[in-house]
C-alpha positions as CSV (number, residue, x, y, z in Angstrom):
1,X,-13.9,-39.5,-5.9
2,X,-16.8,-40.1,-8.2
3,X,-17.8,-43.5,-8.4
4,X,-20.8,-44.5,-11.2
5,X,-23.7,-46.6,-9.9
6,X,-23.9,-49.8,-11.7
7,X,-27.4,-50.0,-13.3
8,X,-28.5,-53.3,-14.1
9,X,-28.8,-53.7,-18.0
10,X,-32.4,-55.7,-18.7
11,X,-32.2,-56.8,-22.0
12,X,-28.3,-58.1,-21.8
13,X,-28.4,-59.8,-25.1
14,X,-29.5,-57.3,-27.4
15,X,-27.3,-54.5,-25.2
16,X,-24.3,-56.7,-25.7
17,X,-25.0,-56.9,-29.4
18,X,-25.1,-53.2,-29.9
19,X,-22.1,-52.8,-27.6
20,X,-19.9,-55.0,-30.0
21,X,-21.6,-53.1,-32.8
22,X,-20.2,-49.8,-31.4
23,X,-16.8,-51.0,-30.2
24,X,-16.3,-53.2,-33.9
25,X,-17.0,-50.0,-35.9
26,X,-14.8,-47.6,-33.4
27,X,-12.2,-50.2,-34.1
28,X,-12.1,-49.1,-38.1
29,X,-11.0,-46.2,-39.7
30,X,-13.8,-46.8,-42.2
31,X,-16.7,-45.9,-39.7
32,X,-15.0,-42.2,-39.3
33,X,-14.9,-41.8,-43.0
34,X,-18.5,-42.9,-43.3
35,X,-19.6,-40.4,-40.6
36,X,-17.6,-37.8,-42.5
37,X,-18.9,-38.4,-45.8
38,X,-22.7,-38.2,-44.5
39,X,-21.7,-34.8,-42.9
40,X,-22.8,-35.5,-39.5
41,X,-20.4,-35.2,-36.1
42,X,-19.5,-38.0,-34.5
43,X,-21.2,-37.3,-31.0
44,X,-24.3,-37.1,-33.3
45,X,-25.8,-40.4,-31.7
46,X,-29.0,-39.8,-33.4
47,X,-27.6,-39.1,-36.8
48,X,-24.9,-42.0,-36.6
49,X,-27.8,-44.3,-35.8
50,X,-30.4,-43.4,-38.6
51,X,-27.8,-43.7,-41.2
52,X,-27.1,-47.2,-40.2
53,X,-23.5,-46.6,-39.8
54,X,-23.2,-49.0,-36.7
55,X,-24.5,-51.7,-38.9
56,X,-27.9,-52.5,-40.5
57,X,-29.4,-53.8,-37.0
58,X,-28.3,-51.3,-34.7
59,X,-31.2,-48.9,-34.6
60,X,-33.8,-52.0,-34.6
61,X,-31.5,-53.4,-31.6
62,X,-31.9,-49.9,-30.2
63,X,-35.3,-49.6,-30.6
64,X,-35.6,-52.7,-28.3
65,X,-33.9,-51.3,-25.3
66,X,-35.5,-49.9,-22.2
67,X,-34.6,-46.5,-21.5
68,X,-32.0,-47.4,-18.9
69,X,-30.4,-49.9,-21.3
70,X,-30.5,-46.8,-24.0
71,X,-28.6,-44.1,-21.6
72,X,-26.1,-47.2,-20.7
73,X,-25.5,-47.5,-24.4
74,X,-25.2,-44.2,-25.5
75,X,-22.9,-43.5,-22.5
76,X,-20.8,-46.9,-24.0
77,X,-20.7,-44.9,-27.9
78,X,-19.5,-41.3,-26.6
79,X,-17.0,-42.8,-23.7
80,X,-15.5,-44.7,-26.6
81,X,-15.7,-41.9,-28.9
82,X,-13.3,-39.8,-26.3
83,X,-11.3,-42.8,-26.3
84,X,-10.2,-42.6,-30.2
85,X,-6.7,-42.9,-31.3
86,X,-5.4,-38.8,-31.1
87,X,-3.8,-39.7,-34.7
88,X,-7.6,-40.3,-35.7
89,X,-9.1,-37.1,-33.6
90,X,-6.7,-35.1,-35.5
91,X,-7.3,-36.8,-39.2
92,X,-10.7,-36.4,-38.6
93,X,-11.2,-32.9,-36.4
94,X,-14.0,-31.9,-38.2
95,X,-16.0,-34.8,-37.2
96,X,-14.8,-34.8,-33.4
97,X,-15.7,-30.8,-33.4
98,X,-18.4,-29.7,-32.0
99,X,-19.3,-26.9,-34.1
């Protein structure tokens, strides 16, 4: 069985703030509507961040992180996307599609 290695977070305060912003955004259907309105795909991390869909501070917080923390926060975002409720995935099928 595969077990992911634990990589320590260097900037826990900023990492935690950004993780909370991601979790809060993905808990609201308005986030998915915003992604759709902007013409983005949900997995387009850079686009979502650039359009401030995770909050006005998210891009600044992300810029403060070192590469290893950035990789972990992107992974967290993508993992949360995959765990989105089936009804939202169905309703926003175009946002979730790869093409």
